[in-house]
N, C-alpha and C positions, 0 to 999 in steps of 0.2 A: 438614564445617564450611566447606568452600570456598564453598558456595552460601548460607551463612547471612549475615544482615546483622550488623553489628558489635554491635548491642544484643542480638541473639539469641546470638551467639558468646560474649559475656561470661558468659552464664548456663550455658554448656556446659562441663562438665568430667567426667572419668572418676571412677568411684567411689574409685579408689585414689590420686587426686591431691589435693593440698592446695588447696582453692578459693582461699585467700588468695594462694598462689604463682601460680596460674593468672591471677587477677585482676591481680596485680602485673605479670606478663609482658604481659598484654593492655593495661593502662594505659600501660606503657612503649612498646609498639608504637604505641599511639594518639598519644602525645606526639611520637614521632619521625616520625610521618606515614607509617608503614608500613601503615596500614589505609586502605582506601578503601571508600566506600559503594557498594554494588552493589544493583541491583534483582534481585528473584527472577526466575529465568527463567520465562517464561510457558508454554513448551512448546506453543504453539499454532502450527499450520501456517500458512504464508503463504496468505491467501485467494486471491491472484492466481494462485499456482502451482496451487492446487486447481481454480480455474476452467479453467486451461489443461489440466490433466489430464482434467477432465470433458469438455471440448470435444474433446480427442483421442480419448477413449473413445467419445464419441457418433459421431465421424467413422468410427472403426474399426467400430463396430456397423452404421453405414449401409452400409459396404462389404460387410459380410457378408450384408446383405439378409435378415435373420432373419424379418421379417414376411412377405416373399414366400415364403420357404422353408416357413414354418409353414403359410401359406395353401395352398400347393401340396400339402403333405402331407395337410392336412385334406380338400382336394378329392379327392385320390386315395383316401383312406380312405372318404369318402362314396360315391364311385363304386364302390369294392369292396363296400361294404355294400349299395348299391342294386342291384348286378348279381347278387348271390347269390340263388338261388332260395329262396323261402319254404318252410319245412317246417311242415306242419300237424300 
């Protein structure tokens, strides 16, 4: 119930509870100012932090030089295939 808005919380009660009693407690808390309106959490990541993480990932991948390593491995493979004698 902590992340519910007050209008949603008022409709919430357990099956074994008396709704009239729950509503009375809710209304008393509302009158006394113990309730506050809160927005639902969005649970969305901060886009700036995501951009920074992606930039760091791209920098780390550039350091690994994966494109050069793959190209070198493919050249070695092509050379190995090309240097094998053909069997008829």
